[in-house]
Structure formats: structure tokens, C-alpha cells
C-alpha positions in Angstrom: 0.5 0.0 0.2 1.3 2.9 -1.2 2.6 6.0 2.0 0.3 8.6 1.7 2.5 11.9 0.4 2.0 15.6 1.7 0.7 18.1 -1.3 3.0 20.0 -2.5 2.5 24.0 -1.5 1.2 24.6 -4.2 -1.0 22.1 -5.0 -2.5 22.5 -1.3 -3.0 26.4 -1.3 -4.9 25.9 -4.7 -7.3 23.0 -3.0 -7.8 26.2 -0.5 -9.2 28.3 -2.8 -11.9 25.7 -4.1 -12.1 24.9 -0.5 -13.2 28.9 -0.6 -15.1 28.9 -3.6 -17.1 25.3 -2.7 -17.9 27.7 0.4 -19.1 30.2 -1.8 -22.2 27.9 -2.7 -22.8 26.6 0.2 -23.1 29.3 3.2 -25.3 32.2 3.0 -23.9 35.4 1.5 -24.3 37.9 5.0 -22.8 41.4 5.6 -21.9 43.5 9.3 -22.0 46.6 8.8 -18.9 49.3 9.3 -18.2 52.5 10.8 -14.2 54.0 11.2 -12.6 53.5 14.3 -13.0 56.9 16.4 -9.3 55.4 17.8 -7.3 53.7 15.4 -8.3 55.4 11.8 -9.6 51.7 10.5 -13.0 50.6 9.7 -14.4 48.6 11.9 -17.9 45.7 12.2 -20.7 47.3 14.2 -21.7 44.7 16.7 -25.4 43.0 15.6 -25.5 44.4 12.6 -25.4 41.8 10.5 -27.2 40.6 7.4 -28.2 38.0 4.0 -27.2 39.9 1.8 -27.8 38.6 -2.5 -24.9 35.7 -2.9 -22.7 36.1 -5.1 -21.4 33.0 -5.6 -17.5 32.8 -7.2 -18.2 32.0 -10.3 -14.7 29.5 -11.8 -13.5 31.8 -14.0 -13.4 34.6 -10.8 -11.7 32.0 -9.0 -8.8 31.7 -11.7 -8.7 35.5 -11.7 -8.8 36.0 -7.9 -4.9 34.1 -7.8 -3.6 37.4 -10.0 -5.9 39.7 -7.8 -3.8 37.7 -5.3 -0.4 38.6 -6.2 -1.7 41.9 -7.2 -2.9 42.4 -3.9 0.4 41.2 -1.9 2.7 43.3 -4.5 4.4 44.9 -2.1 5.4 42.1 -0.5 6.3 39.9 -3.2 8.9 42.5 -4.2 10.6 42.8 -1.2 10.8 38.9 -1.0 12.5 39.6 -5.0 14.6 42.6 -4.3 16.0 41.3 -0.6 16.6 38.2 -1.9 18.7 39.1 -4.6 20.0 40.8 -2.0 21.6 38.2 0.2 22.6 35.9 -3.4 24.7 38.9 -3.7 26.4 39.4 -0.7 26.4 35.5 -0.3 28.8 35.4 -3.6 31.1 38.1 -2.2 31.8 35.1 0.2 31.4 37.1 3.0 28.6 35.1 4.6 30.6 32.6 4.9 33.1 34.5 6.2 31.2 35.7 8.1 29.8 32.3 9.7 33.1 30.9 10.1 34.7 33.7 12.1 31.1 33.2 14.6 31.9 29.7 14.8 35.0 29.7 16.0 34.7 32.0 18.4 31.3 29.2 20.0 33.6 26.7 19.4 32.3 24.2 21.7 29.5 26.4 22.4 28.2 26.4 19.3 24.2 25.4 19.9 24.4 29.0 21.9 23.5 30.2 19.2 20.6 28.6 18.4 18.8 30.8 21.3 20.4 33.5 20.9 19.0 34.0 17.0 15.9 32.7 18.3 15.5 35.2 20.8 16.4 38.9 18.5 13.7 36.8 16.0 11.2 37.0 18.6 12.4 39.7 19.1 11.1 41.3 16.3 8.2 39.6 16.9 6.9 41.0 19.6 8.3 44.7 18.7 6.3 45.0 14.7 4.2 41.1 14.0 8.0 40.3 11.8 7.1 37.8 9.3 7.4 38.6 5.6 10.2 40.6 6.1 12.1 37.0 7.2 12.4 36.0 3.7 15.1 36.9 1.7 17.7 36.6 5.5 17.3 32.6 5.2 19.7 33.0 3.5 21.8 33.5 6.4 19.7 31.3 8.3 21.0 28.1 6.1 24.5 28.7 5.6 24.6 29.0 9.2 22.8 26.3 10.0 24.5 24.3 7.7 28.1 25.1 8.7 26.5 24.1 12.2 25.5 20.7 10.0 21.9 21.1 12.2 18.9 19.9 9.9 18.3 23.6 7.4 13.8 23.0 9.0 16.1 24.4 12.4 15.8 28.1 10.3 12.2 27.9 10.0 11.7 27.5 13.3 13.9 30.0 14.3 12.8 32.5 12.3 9.1 32.6 11.9 8.9 30.3 14.5 9.9 32.7 17.5 9.2 35.3 15.3 5.1 34.3 15.8 5.9 33.1 19.6 6.7 36.1 20.1 4.2 38.3 18.2 1.5 36.0 19.8 2.8 36.7 23.4 4.1 40.3 22.9 2.7 42.9 25.6 3.6 45.8 22.7 3.8 44.5 19.7 1.0 47.2 17.6 -0.1 44.4 14.9 -1.7 42.0 17.6 -2.5 43.8 21.0 -1.7 46.8 19.9 -4.9 47.1 18.1 -6.8 45.0 20.1 -6.6 46.8 23.1 -7.6 50.5 21.4 -10.6 48.2 19.6 -11.7 47.0 23.4 -11.0 50.3 24.6 -8.0 49.3 26.6 -4.5 51.7 27.9 -1.8 50.4 25.5 0.4 47.8 27.5 -2.2 47.3 30.0 -1.4 44.1 31.4 1.7 43.5 30.8 3.7 42.1 33.6 1.1 39.4 33.1 1.9 39.2 29.5 5.5 39.1 30.0 5.6 36.6 32.6 3.5 34.4 29.8 6.1 35.5 26.8 8.8 34.0 29.4 7.6 30.8 29.0 6.1 30.7 25.6 9.3 31.3 24.5 11.4 28.5 26.8 8.6 26.3 25.1 10.2 27.6 22.5 13.6 28.0 21.7 14.1 24.4 24.6 12.3 21.9 21.6 14.2 23.9 19.1 16.8 22.8 20.6 16.3 19.7 21.5 15.4 18.7 18.6 19.5 20.8 16.9 21.0 18.8 19.0 19.2 15.1 18.2 19.5 16.0 14.7 22.8 16.9 14.3 25.0 15.2 11.6 27.4 13.9 12.6 29.2 13.2 9.6 31.4 16.3 7.6 29.8 17.8 4.9 31.5 17.1 1.7 32.3 20.1 0.2 31.3 20.5 -3.8 33.5 22.8 -6.0 32.2 25.9 -6.0 32.1 26.0 -2.3 35.2 25.3 -2.4 35.9 28.0 -4.9 33.7 30.5 -2.3 35.8 29.8 0.0 39.2 30.2 -1.8 37.5 33.5 -2.1 37.3 34.3 1.3 40.4 33.8 2.0 42.1 36.1 -0.7 38.7 38.9 0.1 39.5 39.8 3.3 39.3 44.1 3.8 36.4 43.1 1.3 34.3 41.1 2.7 34.5 42.9 5.9 33.4 45.6 4.3 30.8 44.6 2.8 30.0 42.4 6.3 29.9 46.1 8.4 26.9 47.1 5.1 24.6 43.9 5.8 25.1 45.7 9.4 24.3 48.7 9.4 21.7 48.0 7.1 20.1 45.9 10.1 20.3 48.9 11.1 18.8 51.1 9.4 15.9 48.5 8.5 15.5 48.3 12.2 14.8 51.5 13.2 12.9 52.4 10.1 10.5 49.7 10.9 10.5 51.3 14.8 10.5 54.8 14.8 9.9 55.7 11.3 6.9 53.0 10.1 8.3 51.8 6.9 6.6 50.0 4.7 7.5 47.6 2.0 8.8 50.0 -0.5 11.0 51.9 1.7 12.2 48.0 2.8 12.6 46.6 -0.2 14.4 50.2 -1.8 17.2 49.5 0.9 18.0 46.1 0.1 18.4 46.8 -3.8 20.8 49.4 -2.7 23.0 46.7 -0.4 22.9 44.7 -2.9 24.5 46.8 -5.0 26.6 48.1 -3.3 27.8 44.7 -1.4 28.1 43.6 -5.0 30.5 46.7 -6.2 32.2 47.0 -2.2 32.6 42.9 -2.8 34.8 43.1 -6.0 31.3 41.6 -8.0 31.1 44.5 -10.5 28.7 45.7 -12.4 27.6 42.8 -14.0 28.5 40.2 -12.0 26.5 42.2 -9.2 23.3 42.1 -12.3 23.5 38.1 -12.5 23.7 38.0 -9.0 20.2 39.9 -8.4 19.1 38.0 -11.0 20.6 33.6 -9.9 18.6 35.0 -6.6 15.4 36.0 -7.8 15.4 32.5 -10.1 16.1 30.8 -6.1 13.4 33.3 -4.2 10.5 33.0 -7.2 8.3 30.8 -5.6 8.5 31.6 -2.5 7.0 35.0 -3.3 4.4 33.7 -5.5 3.2 31.1 -2.1 2.3 35.1 -0.4 0.7 35.8 -3.4 -1.3 32.6 -3.5 -2.3 32.9 -0.3 -3.7 36.1 -0.1 -6.0 34.5 -3.9 -8.0 32.5 -0.5 -8.8 35.2 1.1 -10.0 37.7 -2.4 -11.8 34.2 -2.7 -14.5 34.3 0.6 -13.7 37.8 -0.3 -16.1 38.4 -3.2 -18.4 35.4 -2.1 -18.8 37.6 0.4 -18.9 34.8 3.4 -16.4 35.9 5.5 -18.8 37.7 8.1 -21.1 34.5 7.6 -18.4 32.5 9.2 -17.3 35.5 12.0 -21.0 35.3 12.5 -21.1 31.9 12.9 -18.3 31.3 15.4 -19.4 34.0 17.4 -23.3 34.4 18.1 -23.4 30.3 20.2 -20.3 32.2 22.8 -23.3 34.3 24.3 -24.1 31.1 26.0 -22.1 29.7 27.5 -19.9 30.4 31.1 -17.5 33.4 31.5 -14.3 31.2 32.0 -15.7 28.4 28.8 -16.9 31.6 26.7 -13.5 32.8 27.2 -11.1 29.4 25.9 -15.1 29.3 23.1 -13.5 32.7 22.2 -9.3 31.1 21.2 -11.0 28.0 19.6 -12.9 30.4 17.6 -10.0 32.4 17.0 -7.9 29.4 15.9 -10.2 28.4 13.8 -11.5 32.6 11.9 -6.8 31.9 11.1 -7.5 29.6 7.9 -10.2 32.3 6.0 -9.3 35.5 8.1 -5.1 35.1 7.7 -4.0 38.3 9.1 -4.1 38.9 13.1 -4.8 42.7 12.4 -7.6 42.4 10.2 -8.7 39.6 12.6 -8.3 41.9 15.2 -11.1 45.2 13.2 -13.5 42.2 12.1 -13.4 40.4 15.6 -13.5 42.5 18.6 -16.2 45.1 17.8 -18.1 42.0 18.2 -16.5 40.0 20.7 -16.3 43.3 23.6 -19.7 43.9 24.5 -20.5 40.5 24.3 -17.9 40.3 27.0 -18.9 43.7 28.7 -22.4 41.0 28.9 -20.9 37.7 30.0 -19.0 39.7 32.5 -15.8 38.8 31.2 -12.8 41.0 31.2 -12.0 42.9 28.3 -7.8 41.6 28.9 -9.6 38.2 28.4 -11.1 39.2 25.8 -8.2 40.4 23.9 -6.1 37.5 25.4 -8.4 35.0 23.5 -7.8 36.8 20.3 -4.0 36.9 20.2 -3.5 34.3 21.6 -5.3 32.2 19.0 -5.1 33.6 16.0 -0.9 34.6 17.3 0.0 30.7 17.5 -1.7 30.1 14.4 1.1 31.5 12.5 3.0 28.5 12.9 1.1 26.3 11.6 -1.9 28.2 8.9 -1.2 27.0 5.4 -2.4 30.3 4.4 -0.3 31.9 5.8 2.3 33.1 3.0 4.9 33.9 5.0 5.6 30.6 6.3 4.7 28.2 3.7 7.3 31.0 2.4 10.7 30.4 4.3 9.7 27.3 5.0 10.0 26.6 1.2 12.9 28.6 0.6 14.3 25.9 3.1 13.6 23.1 1.0 11.2 21.5 3.7 8.3 20.2 2.8 5.5 21.3 5.1 4.2 18.0 6.4 7.5 17.9 8.0 6.7 21.0 9.5 4.2 20.4 10.5 5.5 17.1 12.4 8.1 19.4 14.3 5.6 22.3 14.8 2.4 20.4 16.6 4.1 18.4 19.6 4.8 22.4 20.8 1.6 24.0 19.2 -0.6 22.3 21.4 2.0 23.0 24.2 1.7 26.3 23.8 -1.6 26.2 23.1 -2.1 24.7 26.7 -0.4 27.7 27.6 -2.4 29.7 26.4 -5.6 28.2 28.1 -3.4 28.3 31.6 -2.9 32.0 31.2 -6.8 32.5 30.4 -7.6 30.8 33.1 -5.7 32.8 35.1 -6.3 35.7 33.1 -10.2 35.1 34.7 -8.9 33.8 38.5 -6.1 37.5 39.1 -9.1 39.9 36.8 -5.9 41.1 34.5 
């Protein structure tokens, strides 16, 4: 009997698009009224305003055109992935990355395992501060070089980056795109519940980093890495490059500093990030001795390598495009949230956690999910006598933790694919950790109710 093989990521996403098309024929179309929220300046739903609207089932032609529409909607992210991916290929061709990784491993000789918690904490911090996700895709080549040099499985590169960032974001006390928006919509002060969230953030990172480190050490290769001709050539170039490599690595460091400042202080969008990485690639190629032609060829090679990852982001976005065309997103939200009113307080809070978990498959944007659900669930929590802070926690943990498992998260799909890992391999690695984190979320919600956060 042939063993089951998990579908190719592109097949999986097309399957979800077809499922969304089928649901547009089965579920009744409906809409909530919307208004602009005075605090967040975003459109939010009006509680109790759900009503049926004429059905708009998605035709086969509309389903096909949803794919290019999804690519268009995600264009700014995709262009960031292409330009940054090209830039890092140029940096890699100079030999500077391998030189830098070798230097790091030399300094950490016998203590290589420290790299995993340090890198994971860095990405978790960025996740907690600004919901870092798509911005990680271009950094995958650097992480792959690092993991291969340490003989760790390549899946660890995804775990310490997108995994750590998502966990940091899910338990963050200050992530503006998750807890920040949700607290504003719930009428709570920003950073309220800071100490409570920090305690559970530390516990969550302990679970995630501990699980990742355990996996990495158990699956570390014992045989020396095979070195092909291209690697030998790159290493000879690295030995000969000397000061050029130092300058390229300095450029890389400066880029990361400017990137962090731009995102956190200047509210940069994806276009500005893409421009920064393009400038990095050009400067690194010229400083690293590749010349104009070599730099251009490096970008082209990077575009080829990253194309699949970029396309996955657009295909994932197409699922939501279909659901919106069929006008069934609000129907799903209304159908899932309505039964919560009949439950006791603790059960309703855990029910909200389940609702947000289920909703994150059709609504893959955490900020979009907050805008869609918080105006409905906040009045409901008041009627039930449930703390609004706990209502925000249920949203934060339910939607945020789904970021590490749902195939409709384009960034996750892209990063896992860029690491050369099948999605079923990722699920096998991540699911036990996800269940532990979900159990921690349940404990946090119950403790929050008990202490009255």
C-alpha cells in the first residue's frame, strides 16, 4: 500500500482556493455594517448589524482571476522578497557570509548550541515589537548557511526565525499589529497587562527555544559536510577577500540597523524596505569585487531562487480574495461567535480562543482579524462579565499561535519552502510545540480570569 505523501505547497494552496469557491455556493452571503473607529482610524464592524445579502457565488473564471488578484494584493510583499532575496544572493557570492559564519563558529567553538537561543531571541524580539514575518524571507539564505555550517537540520532555520517571531508576536505585550490594535478596539490602555503578558511570553519562548534546541541537537549530523566545487571556490575567494569581506559585513550590519530604525521609528512600508535591500545588494556587489555585471547576475540568480517563495505569498492571499468575493467572511465570523453568548464565563473565554483559532484559516491577517472580531466580542464579553483584557488575550493567543501552523500564512509557506522543507515535515516538527503553547495559552486565560487582569 503506497504511503500518503503531503501535497506540494502550491497544490495545497490551490486546494484551499477551490474550497473557498465551494463554500461560496454553500454558505449564505452576509455582511456586517462598518464604521470608522475614531481611535484606530480603521474600518470596524458594527455589533449586531449582521444581515443577509444577495448571494455572489464565485464562478470558475472569478476563481482563476483571484490568483492574479491575490498576487496584486500582495505585490509590495512579493517585491520585497524578490529584491531582498537578490541582494542576499549578491552578498553570498562575495564570500562574506561564509567568512562571517566561519568567524562566528570559530569564536563559539564547542558552544555552537548558543547560536540557536541567541538567534531565536533576536527574531522573537522583532516579532514582539513589530510582528516581523515577511521581512524574514530574504534572511533565509544567511540562516541556511549558518545552520549548515553547524550541521543542524535546515528546518531549524525556519524554527529560529519565523517560528520564534510568531511566538514572540503571539505573546507580546506591545505588538502594534496584534495586541495594540485589539486593545484600542477594546477600549483598553496600550501596554495594559504588561507584566502578566511578559511572564507568559517568557514561558512561551522557553517552550519554543527549548523544543527547537532539543530537536537540533538530536538531529545534528555527525559526518563532516561534503564540500562541492562551488563551495571550495567560494572558500578560496573568502580567504582571498580579506578587507572586502569585512566591508560587506559592515554594510550588512548597517543595513539591519537602518532597517530596524525605519520599521520601528519611521513606520516604513514594504516599498521602503525593498529599496533598502536593493541598495545593499548593489553596494555589496561593488564593494565585494563582483563588478556591475557580476552584481546584476547575482540579483538574477537570487530572483530565480526566491521566485517560488514569492508566488506562495500571492497564492495564499488569493484564498481571502475568494472568500471576500463570495461575501462569506462575515457569515463565518457571525456563525462562530454567536454560540459564545450561551456559555459560562470561563467556557466562553476558551470558546473565544477556539473561535480565533478557527477564524485564522480564512482570515490570515492578524490585524484584519482584530478589526473584524473585537467590535463583536468586546460587547459580548461585557454582557458575560468577562474581562476585556481576557478577551484580547483569547484573540492574541488564538490568532497569533495559528501563524506557525496555518498554510494560509503566506510568509510561513514561503520561508519553509525557501528552507527546502516540505510542509508535512514542518507540521511534524511544530505540532507538539504548538499544542504545548496552546495549553500555555489556556492556562494564561484561566489565570487571567482568576486574578482579574
